[in-house]
N, C-alpha and C positions, 0 to 999 in steps of 0.2 A: 759038613757042607757036601752037598751031592756034586759029583763031578759033572761039568758041562758036557752036553752031547755033541757028537761030531759035527752036526749041522751048524751049531753055534760056532765051533771052531773054524769051520770052512767059511762062514760068512765073515767072522773076524778077519781072517787072512785076506779075504777079498777086500774088505774095507780098509785095512791097513795098507795093502799093496796098492790099491787104486789111489789112495791119498798121497802115497810116495811118488807114484808115476805122475799123477796130476801136478803136484807141487814141483817136481823136476821140469815138467813141460811148461809150466807158467813162470818159472824162475827167470828173472831179468827181462820180462816182457813189460813194456811201458803201457800206460793207459792208451796212448795214441796208437801203438801198434796193435793193441788188443781190439781196436776199433776198425782195423782194416778188414774189408770184405773181399777175399780172393775171387778173382775173375769178376769183381764188381757185384757178386751176388751170392757167393757161398757164405755160410754163416761165419761171422767173426769170432775170435777167441773170447771176447767179452761175453757174447751171447752164449757160447758153449759152456763157459764156466758158470754163468748165471743159470743156466738151464740145469747143470748138474746140481747145483744148490737147490734150485727149485724142486727137483725131483728127490733130492736127499730129504727135503721137508716131508714129502710123502712117505719115505722110508722110515723117518722118525715117527710119523703117525702110526704106521703099520706095526711099529714096535711099542705103540702106546705112549710116545712122547709128544710133547708140544712141538709145532713148527717154530723155526727160527724167525720167520718173516710172514707178513700178511701176503697171501697169494694174490689177492686183488691188486695190491700196491705194486707187486713184482710180476704181474701177469704178462709183461713183455717177454718173460723168460720161459713162459709156458710152452709145451709142445704145441705146434700149430701157429704159433705167433710168428710174424714175418719181421725179423729184426731190423732189416733195412727200412721198413716203413715206420719202425718205432725207435730209431737210433736215439732220439732226444730222451727217451725214457730209460736207457741203459745207464747204470751207475758206474762209478770209477772202478778201475781194475783193483785198485788197492782196497777198496770197500768189499769187493767180491772175495778177494783173498782173506780178509777178515772173516767174512761170513763162512768161507770154506773151512777155516780153522775152528770157528765155533761149531759148525755142523759135525766136524770130525770129533771134536771133544765131547759132544753129546752122544754121538753114535758109539764111540768107544766106551763111555761110561755105561751106556745101556747094555752093550754086548758083553761087558766084563761082568755086570751084576745080574744078567738074565739067566734063568735056570733051564728054561725050555721056550721054544717058539709055540705059538698057537699053531696047531696043524692047519687051520684055514688060511694062515698067512704065508706058508711055505712057498707057494707058487709065486706070490707077489714079491717075496724076499728075493727068490732066484732071479726074477725079471729085473728087479731094482739093481742087483749086483751086475747082471749082464749090461744093463743100461750103462752103468758107470765105466764098465770095460770098453764099451763101444765109443763113448765120447772121450775117454782118456786117451785113446789112440788117435782120434781126430786132433786133439790138442798137440800131440806129437807132430802129426804132418803140418799143421798150421804154424808150429814153431819153425820148421824147416822152410816153409813158404816165406816166412818173415825173414829169412836169411840168417837164422840162428842155428848154431851147431846142434845136432840131435842130443837130447838130454839122457836118453835111456840107451846105455852102450850094450 
């Protein structure tokens, strides 16, 4: 078996680390808490987690895998959606946590089995990793705003 290239190892570490940080930041958050919009307008935790999963589906597609969910049905979580205007479409936080785990399982399985990235996808993969870093940090701040202790020490 050919050894995996460094780029795959780097992406694996990103995906594993992001999942750990996201999981820590959403731990013990109720659905009700996840629906709080700071300042009455900033994105709520529910939307940010759903948005992360929405974009993880694009990540899976870039790697040649099927999406977990129908983008049309979950369009309220797409970039540019205004969650405050689409609150009734947001699903429960527990369902989102389940989708997060499923997306992680699929990403890990693919990253463990893949031997090389298609060179045309490198830019997309790097941006998708950055996207996760960006929003996982937002979840950390939202956790504090909700009055919970910081999860990442």
